[in-house]
SEFIKOL-360619 format. One record per residue (C-alpha): residue in three letters; z, y negated, x negated. Coordinates in Angstrom, 3 decimals. Each point is the difference from the previous one (the first is absolute). Layout:
ATOM   res          w          v          u
ATOM   ALA          Z          Y          X
...
END
This chain:
ATOM   res          w          v          u
ATOM   MET    -28.467    -61.933     66.797
ATOM   ALA      0.244     -0.486     -3.592
ATOM   ARG      3.020      1.051     -2.060
ATOM   PRO      1.944     -2.664     -1.621
ATOM   ILE     -0.556      0.054     -3.897
ATOM   ARG      3.069      0.663     -1.949
ATOM   VAL      0.396     -2.151     -2.953
ATOM   THR      2.106      1.673     -3.106
ATOM   THR      1.540     -2.611     -2.165
ATOM   MET      0.008      1.539     -3.516
ATOM   TRP      3.159     -0.355     -2.331
ATOM   SER     -0.597     -2.369     -2.576
ATOM   SER      0.423      0.382     -3.765
ATOM   ARG      2.295     -2.957      0.110
ATOM   GLU      2.312      1.897      2.570
ATOM   ARG     -0.094      3.468     -1.935
ATOM   LEU      0.867     -1.950     -3.122
ATOM   LEU      3.005     -1.815      1.972
ATOM   PHE      1.085      3.424      1.541
ATOM   LEU      0.193      1.698     -3.589
ATOM   LEU      1.940     -3.130     -1.169
ATOM   ALA      2.570      0.127      2.838
ATOM   ALA      0.421      3.975     -0.884
ATOM   LEU      0.526     -1.061     -3.387
ATOM   ALA      2.699     -2.430      0.860
ATOM   ALA      1.452      2.781      2.040
ATOM   THR      1.068      1.853     -3.073
ATOM   ALA      1.643     -3.238     -1.359
ATOM   PRO      3.507      1.665      1.088
ATOM   ALA     -0.315      2.756     -2.829
ATOM   TRP     -1.420     -2.323     -2.547
ATOM   PRO      2.776     -0.327     -3.182
ATOM   GLY      1.638     -3.320      0.189
ATOM   LEU      0.044      0.134      3.995
ATOM   GLN      1.654      3.487      0.837
ATOM   PRO      3.518     -0.491      1.340
ATOM   ARG      2.512      0.227     -2.880
ATOM   SER      3.134      2.238      0.456
ATOM   PRO      3.029      0.899     -1.909
ATOM   ILE     -2.204      3.261     -1.338
ATOM   ARG     -2.251     -1.429     -2.337
ATOM   ASP     -2.270      3.351      0.020
ATOM   GLU     -0.635      0.048      3.480
ATOM   MET     -3.199     -2.308      0.045
ATOM   LEU     -3.455      1.031     -0.725
ATOM   ALA     -1.011     -0.627     -3.681
ATOM   PRO     -2.877     -2.232     -0.849
ATOM   GLY     -2.257      2.849     -1.212
ATOM   GLU      0.685      1.786      3.089
ATOM   VAL     -1.137     -2.637      2.276
ATOM   ALA     -3.174     -0.653     -2.212
ATOM   VAL     -0.978      3.800      1.218
ATOM   LEU      1.512     -0.242      3.600
ATOM   VAL     -1.522     -3.433      1.064
ATOM   PRO     -3.701      1.218     -0.372
ATOM   VAL      0.800      3.104      1.642
ATOM   VAL      1.190     -1.540      2.692
ATOM   LEU     -2.875     -2.445      0.227
ATOM   LEU     -2.676      2.985      0.001
ATOM   PHE     -0.163      0.374      3.821
ATOM   PRO     -0.071     -4.133      0.670
ATOM   ILE     -2.617      0.097     -2.571
ATOM   SER     -2.140      2.770      1.889
ATOM   TRP      0.396     -1.791      3.145
ATOM   ALA     -1.260     -3.381     -1.273
ATOM   LEU     -3.082      2.285     -1.137
ATOM   LEU     -0.329      2.037      3.215
ATOM   ALA      0.733     -2.755      2.988
ATOM   ARG     -2.902     -1.613      1.764
ATOM   GLU      0.768     -1.733      3.097
ATOM   LYS      2.646     -2.864     -0.181
ATOM   ARG      2.273      0.875      2.836
ATOM   ILE      0.477      3.653     -1.231
ATOM   GLY      0.180     -0.980     -3.538
ATOM   ARG      2.861     -2.623      0.805
ATOM   GLY      1.788      2.091      2.129
ATOM   VAL      0.224      2.804     -2.645
ATOM   GLY      0.348     -2.026     -2.802
ATOM   SER      3.042     -1.211      1.307
ATOM   LEU      1.494      3.012      0.855
ATOM   LEU     -0.391      1.319     -3.793
ATOM   VAL      1.483     -3.246     -1.154
ATOM   CYS      2.977      0.866      2.144
ATOM   LEU      0.148      3.379     -1.558
ATOM   VAL     -0.304     -1.195     -3.442
ATOM   ALA      2.822     -2.749      0.782
ATOM   GLY      2.061      3.272      1.624
ATOM   TRP     -0.611      2.200     -3.243
ATOM   SER      1.215     -2.987     -2.329
ATOM   LEU      2.926     -0.890      1.793
ATOM   GLY      0.910      3.606      0.939
ATOM   THR     -0.081      0.824     -3.748
ATOM   VAL      2.078     -2.729     -1.427
ATOM   HIS      2.573     -0.261      3.121
ATOM   LEU      0.042      3.617      1.595
ATOM   ALA     -0.722      2.381     -2.900
ATOM   THR      2.336      1.578     -2.078
ATOM   TYR     -0.178      1.025     -3.628
ATOM   GLU      2.637      2.523      0.137
ATOM   THR     -0.373      3.805     -0.532
ATOM   PRO     -2.296      0.747      2.082
ATOM   PRO     -2.083     -3.319     -0.236
ATOM   THR     -1.554     -1.296      3.055
ATOM   VAL     -2.538     -2.310     -1.285
ATOM   ASP     -2.667      2.296     -0.119
ATOM   ASP      0.621      0.845      3.740
ATOM   HIS     -0.914     -3.729      0.872
ATOM   LEU     -3.303      0.285     -2.013
ATOM   HIS     -1.055      3.079      1.572
ATOM   GLY      0.733     -1.064      3.572
ATOM   TYR     -2.075     -3.277     -0.640
ATOM   LEU     -3.094      1.465     -1.471
ATOM   ILE     -0.112      2.506      2.863
ATOM   VAL      0.350     -2.304      2.583
ATOM   ALA     -2.431     -2.749     -1.594
ATOM   GLY     -2.351      2.536     -0.766
ATOM   LEU     -0.125      1.431      3.596
ATOM   ALA     -0.209     -3.679      1.263
ATOM   VAL     -3.159     -0.495     -1.990
ATOM   LEU     -1.617      3.116      0.339
ATOM   ILE      0.239     -0.070      3.946
ATOM   ALA     -1.011     -3.663      0.012
ATOM   ALA     -2.964      0.450     -2.153
ATOM   VAL     -1.034      3.341      2.419
ATOM   VAL      0.309     -1.906      2.889
ATOM   THR     -2.040     -3.296     -0.827
ATOM   ARG     -2.573      1.211     -2.668
ATOM   SER     -2.960      2.558      0.139
ATOM   VAL     -0.816     -0.906     -3.563
ATOM   VAL      2.831      0.064     -2.847
ATOM   PRO     -0.703     -2.068     -3.238
ATOM   LYS      0.740      2.237     -2.931
ATOM   ALA      2.039     -2.708     -1.662
ATOM   GLY      2.196      0.159      2.426
ATOM   LEU      0.141      3.658      0.720
ATOM   GLY      0.801      0.330     -3.508
ATOM   VAL      3.156     -2.221     -0.353
ATOM   TRP      0.994      2.046      3.184
ATOM   LEU     -0.030      3.177     -1.767
ATOM   LEU      1.475     -1.409     -3.019
ATOM   GLY      2.923     -0.766      2.338
ATOM   CYS      0.139      3.231      1.336
ATOM   ALA      0.015      1.506     -3.549
ATOM   ALA      2.949     -2.097     -0.533
ATOM   ALA      1.926      1.203      2.821
ATOM   VAL     -0.667      3.581     -1.084
ATOM   ALA      0.857     -0.865     -3.631
ATOM   VAL      3.305     -1.777      0.368
ATOM   PRO      2.646      2.468     -0.670
ATOM   VAL      2.834      0.873      2.431
ATOM   VAL      3.161     -0.421     -2.311
ATOM   SER      2.887      1.905      1.307
ATOM   GLY      3.241      1.174     -2.180
ATOM   PRO     -0.215      0.438     -3.968
ATOM   PRO     -1.835      2.759     -1.068
ATOM   THR      1.857      2.684     -2.040
ATOM   SER      0.676     -0.618     -3.355
ATOM   PRO     -1.810      1.938     -2.485
ATOM   GLU      1.300      1.648     -3.300
ATOM   ALA     -0.552     -2.059     -3.140
ATOM   ASP     -2.295      1.438     -2.739
ATOM   LEU      2.610      1.241     -2.865
ATOM   PRO     -1.097      0.355     -3.634
ATOM   PRO     -1.367      3.160     -1.306
ATOM   GLY      2.925      2.445     -1.124
ATOM   ILE      2.405     -1.807      2.274
ATOM   THR      0.715      1.525      3.351
ATOM   ALA      2.270     -1.210      3.062
ATOM   ALA      2.987      2.476      0.742
ATOM   GLU      0.069     -1.264      3.458
ATOM   SER     -2.343     -1.990      2.455
ATOM   ARG      1.616     -1.298      3.490
ATOM   LEU     -0.463     -2.475      2.480
ATOM   ASP      2.899     -2.074      0.737
ATOM   CYS     -0.862     -1.460      3.662
ATOM   HIS      2.095     -2.806      1.669
ATOM   ARG     -2.002     -3.003      1.471
ATOM   SER     -2.961      1.229     -2.437
ATOM   CYS     -0.237      2.863     -2.080
ATOM   THR      0.460      0.243     -4.076
ATOM   ARG     -1.477      2.358     -2.225
ATOM   VAL      2.208      0.935     -2.675
ATOM   GLN     -0.964      2.353     -3.015
ATOM   THR      3.097      0.771     -2.301
ATOM   VAL     -0.692      0.895     -3.546
ATOM   PRO      3.230      1.642     -1.918
ATOM   ALA      0.499     -1.265     -3.358
ATOM   ALA      2.469      1.229     -2.717
ATOM   GLY      2.206     -3.347     -0.384
ATOM   THR      0.113     -3.992      0.657
ATOM   ALA     -2.286     -0.251     -3.011
ATOM   ARG     -2.754      2.500      1.130
ATOM   ALA      0.101     -1.628      3.656
ATOM   ARG     -0.746     -3.245     -1.270
ATOM   ALA     -3.203      1.115     -2.510
ATOM   LEU     -1.024      1.971      2.809
ATOM   THR     -0.006     -3.054      2.366
ATOM   ARG     -1.891     -1.731     -2.655
ATOM   GLN     -2.642      2.945     -0.315
ATOM   ILE     -0.304      0.199      3.899
ATOM   GLY     -0.545     -3.449      0.389
ATOM   GLU     -2.671     -0.337     -2.788
ATOM   HIS     -2.073      2.752      1.158
ATOM   LEU      0.155     -1.489      3.749
ATOM   GLU     -1.091     -3.438     -1.744
ATOM   ARG     -3.030      1.806     -1.182
ATOM   ASP     -0.648      0.993      3.702
ATOM   GLY     -0.007     -3.415      1.440
ATOM   TRP      3.519     -0.987      0.303
ATOM   ARG      0.975     -3.631     -1.307
ATOM   MET      3.793      0.157     -1.641
ATOM   ARG      2.262     -2.482     -1.750
ATOM   TRP      2.339      1.534     -2.511
ATOM   TYR      3.312     -1.444     -1.110
ATOM   ASP      2.025      0.430     -3.104
ATOM   PHE      3.465      0.106      1.716
ATOM   THR     -1.302      2.991      2.630
ATOM   ALA     -2.098      3.110     -0.235
ATOM   GLU     -1.052     -0.432      3.726
ATOM   PRO     -3.166     -2.539      0.358
ATOM   ASP     -0.902     -2.248      2.599
ATOM   VAL     -3.044      1.723      1.925
ATOM   GLU     -2.582     -2.261      1.815
ATOM   CYS     -0.754      1.497      3.352
ATOM   ARG     -3.702      0.932      0.631
ATOM   ARG     -1.767     -1.880      2.615
ATOM   PRO     -1.725      2.001      2.978
ATOM   HIS     -3.750      0.233     -0.125
ATOM   ARG     -0.201     -1.130      3.789
ATOM   LEU      0.500     -3.599      0.888
ATOM   THR      2.149      0.568      3.498
ATOM   ASP      2.080      2.869     -1.860
ATOM   PRO      3.467     -1.703     -0.843
ATOM   TYR      1.253      2.898     -1.897
ATOM   TYR      0.197     -0.256     -3.938
ATOM   LEU      0.466      3.291     -2.030
ATOM   CYS      3.211     -0.516     -2.066
ATOM   LEU      1.276      2.016     -3.074
ATOM   GLN      3.614     -0.144     -1.723
ATOM   LEU      0.977      1.680     -3.125
ATOM   ARG      3.944      0.665     -0.164
ATOM   ALA      1.381      1.335     -3.219
ATOM   ILE      3.640      1.906      0.853
ATOM   GLY      2.220      0.876     -2.744
ATOM   ASP      2.701      2.340     -0.881
ATOM   PRO      1.136      2.504      1.442
ATOM   ASP     -2.729      0.713      2.073
ATOM   ALA     -2.659     -1.619     -2.199
ATOM   LYS     -3.683     -0.519      2.034
ATOM   VAL     -2.830     -2.259      0.886
ATOM   GLU     -0.712     -0.413      3.573
ATOM   VAL     -3.792     -1.334      0.788
ATOM   ARG      0.432     -1.508      3.395
ATOM   LEU     -3.473     -0.810      1.783
ATOM   TYR      0.396     -1.803      3.424
ATOM   TYR     -2.205     -2.201      2.214
ATOM   GLY      1.604     -3.535      0.857
ATOM   ASN     -1.276     -2.330      2.788
ATOM   ARG     -0.878     -3.167     -1.516
ATOM   HIS      1.083     -1.819      3.129
ATOM   ASP      3.542      1.285      0.138
ATOM   PRO      2.150     -3.194      0.104
ATOM   VAL     -0.148     -2.424     -3.097
ATOM   TYR      2.312     -2.785      1.214
ATOM   LYS     -0.540     -3.548     -1.102
ATOM   ALA      2.705     -1.603     -2.002
ATOM   SER      2.133     -2.129      2.212
END
């Protein structure tokens, strides 16, 4: 008796495109303008963050669109991936916190691991030959999962580079919620403390710090340095303090500030 012939319906290009559009639409809760607004303005992903995170999140759906062959399996795994993408976007904007330490990166790591395993298992089960393009995009997703840093508490504040000939008499860490590095440079009187503040500040400006000076005070406004990693919320901040008599000195204070710490909207 002849065996029945099994007819395999291939997943069409049109359905693959619709799947990718559905995955893109599932990221909509994280888009600027659609994120849920809260009394805390900085508890939202910045446009630059969204512009990087969304393509990273879509790497595994793109790899599956290139790897899938049979319509039934393609639709099933595709629906799972769309749900995972929606879970990432909703979890990031509704459940993730930007406190210290933040948990935004935890949601991204969890999504990338589960989505990557889902695509790998489905591809191994359903294909004998793996297209190079699909495998390449899947490997990019794996690289993203490894490259995304795990952000915990702020690092320990470093010491500032003081001008030649100026030595700090004391360097200590003041730790409460976070730690501040305090370097103390003694001065011979109030006028000398102000002059030293200017000298140290101008030296640090040449080192890359951006400052704004005023005529009515010896202490500048210093712009915090942005982190090198996109998901790192900690800015390195600097403060110069000129303390007058009777104990004249200059304090150079370095600390890491969480840029997502509450900035409340004006009522």
